LOMI-183350 format. One record per residue: x, y, z of N, C-alpha, C, O in turn. Coordinates in steps of 0.05 Angstrom, whole numbers, plus 5000, padded with zeros to 4 digits. Example, Ala and Ser with C-alpha at 12.3 -4.5 7.8 and 13.67 -1.06 7.14 Angstrom:
REM residues 2
526448865156524649105156526449345156528549345169 525749555142527349795143525850015157526850235161 
REM end
This chain:
REM residues 229
768491985551767392045524765192255526763492245544 765192445507763392665509760492565503760092375489 758492705515755692645512754992655482755892835468 753492455473752592455445754492315426753592225405 756992285434758992155416758291865411758191775388 757691715433756991435430754391395415754191225398 752391565421749791535409749991575378748391445364 751791735369751991785341753591575326753291535302 755291425341757091225329755790955327756390805308 754090875346752990605347750790575326749190745321 750790335314748590255296746790065312747289835315 744590185323742690035339740589905321739090045307 740489645320738589505303735889465316733789455303 735889445343733389415358733889475387736089415398 731889575401732089635429729389635442727489755432 729089505466726789545482727689535512730089575517 725889495530726589505559728289265568729389275590 728389065551729688815560732288755546734088615557 732588845521734988775506735688995486733989165480 738088975475738889165454740689005434742488865442 740189045409741588915387743289115372742189325363 745789065370747689275359749589145339750188905341 750489305320752589225302755389275315755989495323 756989065316759789095325761489145301761488985282 763089355301764889415279767389235281768189165303 768589165259771089005260773189145276773389395275 774788995290777089085306776189235331777889375344 773689205339772789315365772389075383771188875375 773289095408772988885427770088845435768589045436 769288605440766588555450766288655479764388775486 768388605495768588705522771488775528773288685513 771988925549774589025555776588805561775888585571 779188855554781288675562783788835570783489075576 786088695572788488825583789489055565790989225575 788589075540789489285523788289555530789389765524 786089545545784589795553783389935529782590165531 783289805505782089925482779089945486777889785501 777790125471774890155474773489895466774389765447 771389825480769989575474766989635471765989845481 765589455458762789505452760989495477759189655479 761589325496760089315520760089585534757989675543 762389705536762589975549761190185533759890365544 761390165506760090365489757090355492755790565493 755990105493753090085495752090175523749990295525 753690115544752990215570752890525571751090645582 754890645558754990935556752691045541751491255548 751990905519749590985503747090995520745591185520 746690775536744290765553744390975574742291105580 746691025585746991225606746291505595744991665609 747191565571746691825559743791855551742492055556 742691655537739991675527737891695548735991845546 738191545570736191535591736991685616735591685637 739291835614740291995636740391835663739491925684 741591595661741791425684744191495701746391525691 743791535727745991585745747391325753746091115752 749891335760751291095770751790895748751790955724 752290645757752990425738750490335723748290325734 750890255698748790145681749089845679751289755672 746989695684747189405680746889335650745189435637 748689155640748489055613749788785613752088745619 748088585605749088305605750288225579749088265558 752688115580754088015556753287735551753987555566 751687685530750587425524752487255507752587015511 753887375489755787235472757887435463757687665468 759987335449762187495440762787455410762087245399 763987645398765287615372768187685375768887865390 769887535362772787585363773287875354771787985338 775387995364775988275358775888345329774688545322 777188185311777188275283774588215268774288295245 772588085281770088015268767988225273767488315295 766688315251764488495253761788345253761788105246 759688485260757088355258755088415281755488605296 753088255283750788305301751288185328752087945330 750788335349750888245377748388325392747288545387 747488165411745288235428746288255457747888085466 745388455471746088495499743488505515741388585505 743588405540741188405557741288655575743288715587 738988785578738789025595737788965623737789135640 736988705628736188625655737488355661738188205642 737688285686738888025694737087795685738087585678 734387835686732587625677732987565647733087335639 733087775631733587745603736287615597736487445579 738287685612740987575609740887265614742087115599 739587185636739486905643737986745622738886525615 735786855611734186705591735586695564735486485551 736986905556738386905531740886725533741486575514 742186725556744486545560743586255559745086085548 741286195570740285915568739685835539740285615531 738586025524738185965495740785915481740985735464 742886065488745486025476746585745483747585605466 746285675509747285415518745785175505746984965500 743285225500741585015488741485025457739984875444 743185195446743485225417740885315403740285235381 739385485417736885595406737285875395735385995385 739685975396740386225382741886155357743986025357 740786245334741886175308743686395299742986635298 746186325291748186515282749286435255750086205251 749286625236750286575210752386785203752187015211 754386695188756686875181757186865150756686665137 758087085140759287095114762287085118763387215136 763686935101766586935103767686915074766286805056 770087015070771386985044773986825050775686905066 774186595036776486425040778186405015777186444993 780786355019782586304996781986034984781685834999 781886024958781585764944778785714936776885854943 778485494920775785404911774885184931775584954929 773385274951772585094972770884864961768984904947 771784624968770484374958770184174981772084134996 767884044984765484064968764084344971764784494989 762184394954760784654953759084704977758284934983 758284494991756784525016757284285033757984065023 756884315059757284085076757384165106756784395113 758083975122758384015151761183955160762283745152 762384125175765084075186764784015216763484155231 765983785224765783695251768583625261769883445250 769483755282772183715293772083735323769983785335 774483705335774883775363776983995364779083955353 776384215378778184445378779184485406777684495425 781784515408783184555433784384845434785884915416 783684995454784785265457787485245472787585125493 789485365460792185355472792685595490791185795489 794785585506795385795525796286055511795986275521 797286025486798286255471795986415457796586605443 793486325461791286465449790286345422788286425412 791886155411790986025386789385775393789285695416 788085665372786585415375787485225353788385305332 787284965359788184765340786084535340784584495359 786084385318784484145317785883925333788183855327 784583825354785783635372783583475385781583595395 783783215386781783045398781283095428779283005439 783183235440782883305468781083555472780483625495 780383685450778883925452775883875454774983655459 774284095449771384075451770284055422771384145403 767983915421766683875395765984135381764884315394 766584155356765984395340764584325314765584155299 762284435310760584365286759684615273758684805285 759884625246758684835230757784715204758784505195 755884845191755184775163755685015146755585245155 756184965120756885185102755885135074755284915066 755885355059755185335030756985535016757285765025 758085454993759585644976757585804960756185694943 757386064966755486234952756486304924754986304904 759186354922760386434897763386394898764686454918 764486284876767386264873768286454852767386444829 770086644859771086844841773886754831775886804845 773886614808776386494798778686684794780986614801 778286924783780587104778782187164802784587214800 780987164826782487224850782586984869783687004891 781486754860781686504875780586534903781886454923 778186644905776886684931773986584931772586614910 773186464953770486354955768886504977769886554999 766486594969764586714989762986485002761686334988 763086475028761786255043759486365060759686585072 757386215062755186265081755386045102755085805095 755886115127756485925148754385935170753786155180 753385705178751585685201753085555224753885325222 753485705245755085605268753285445287751285545297 753985195292752485025310753685035338752185005358 756185065341757585095367759185355366759685465345 760085445389761485695390764285665402764785785423 765985515389768685475400770585705392769985865374 772785725407774685945403775885935375777085735367 775486145360776586165332775585935314776985855296 773185835320772285595307772285605277773485435263 770885805265770685815236773485845223774085715203 775086015235777786055224779485805224780785745205 779385665246780985415250779985195232781585055219 777385155231776284935215776884955185777484765172 776585205174777185235146780185235140781085125120 781785365158784685365154785785085155787685025140 784784915172785784645175785284475150786584265146 783384565133782784425108783984555084783384485061 785784745089787184875067785785115055786485205033 783685215069782185445059782085665080779985725091 784385785087784385995108782786235099782586295075 781586365118779986605112781786835103784086855114 780886995084782487225075782787415099780887475114 785187525102785687715123786187585150786287735170 786387325152786787195178789787195184791287035173 790487365203793287405210794387175227796787135229 792587025240793386795257793686535242795686385245 791686475225791586215213791886215183791686005170 792386445172792686475143795086635135797286605147 794786805116796986975106797187225124795187355130 799587295131800087535147800387765129802587875126 798187845116798288065096797188325107796988525092 796488335132795588575146793088695133792688945132 791288525123788688615113786588535134786988345149 784188665133782088595152780988305149780788215126 780288175170779287905169776587905155774788065161 776287725136773787705120771787515134771187295124 770787595157768787435172766887635185767687815199 764287585180762187775189759687625198758587465183 758787685222756387555233753987715223753087905235 752787615200750787775187747887705195745987855189 747587485210744887395217744787295246746487145255 742687385261742387295288739387265293737787445288 738587025304735786965309735586835336737086655343 733586935352733186825379730286885387728887035373 729486785410726886835421726987055442728687035460 725287245440725287465460724987345488723287175493 726787425506726787305533724287345549723787205569 722587545542720187595557717687525541715887385551 717487625517714987575500715087305486712987215477 717387185484717786925470717586955439717686755425 717187195430717087235401719787185388721887245399 719687055364722187005350723187265337721687405323 725687335343726887575333729087505313730787335320 729087625290731087565270732287825259730788015252 734987835257736288075248738388005227739787805230 738588165207740688125186741988395180740688605182 744388385171745888625163747888545142748988325143 748388715122750088645100752888755104753188995108 754988585102757688685104758488835078757788755056 759789065081760389235058763289305055764089445037 764989225074767689315075769689085068768988855068 772189165063774288975059773788785035772888865014 774388525040774088325019771188295009770688204987 769288365026766488335019765588524996763588474983 767088734992766388924971766288784943764588854927 768088594939768188464913765788274909765188204886 764488204930762188024929759588164935757488034939 759588424935757188584943754788524925752588494936 755188504899752988454881751788174887749288144887 753487974891752587704897750887704923748787584924 751987834944750587834970747887984967745887884978 747888204954745388374952743188234936740888294939 743988054918742087914900741087654912739387524899 741987584935741087334947738187354957737087154968 
REM end
């Protein structure tokens, strides 16, 4: 990739010597896989290499992931110490993650907690199964748009299971719009966006909070509602 290309494409929300917070665009991999498609981890490494003229390999710790079709906020660690401390926060559920989602139907009740066990299958899908791992989230219906039968949801993720949000709502008859795996195969973008991330700085211990507003796909119809919150 040519010099300057990555720097111009990335939306950097915050950066210091220990970590970097970046927006992941929908349909971009969090890290590389067998497809060899461009991934955010590689992009951020290239950004650091270009900006600071670093020779050789650049260290960058992957603290968490977002599914390929999901856009939103991600934090990466620039040192091994920061990576270890952020990973510990993740394991101890001290990193707060919130998502906006648009689901089909009038989600009822209007707010609540979903608690299930989710089992990841060999084919890459996940299902509700008592043999799986505990999955917990809380949600609130922000707005129901009756003419198109869609609900805007604000979701707080308590655990980070494979396809958790998508599976838990689909299993209750409210698949997310654009979900090609668990909903309608209509070839539209998945309406799930990680808009809020909060954690403690791994070195200074300061609480860091970041938000970003989704503006594409299904979220366009709810832009006024989101902006007025």
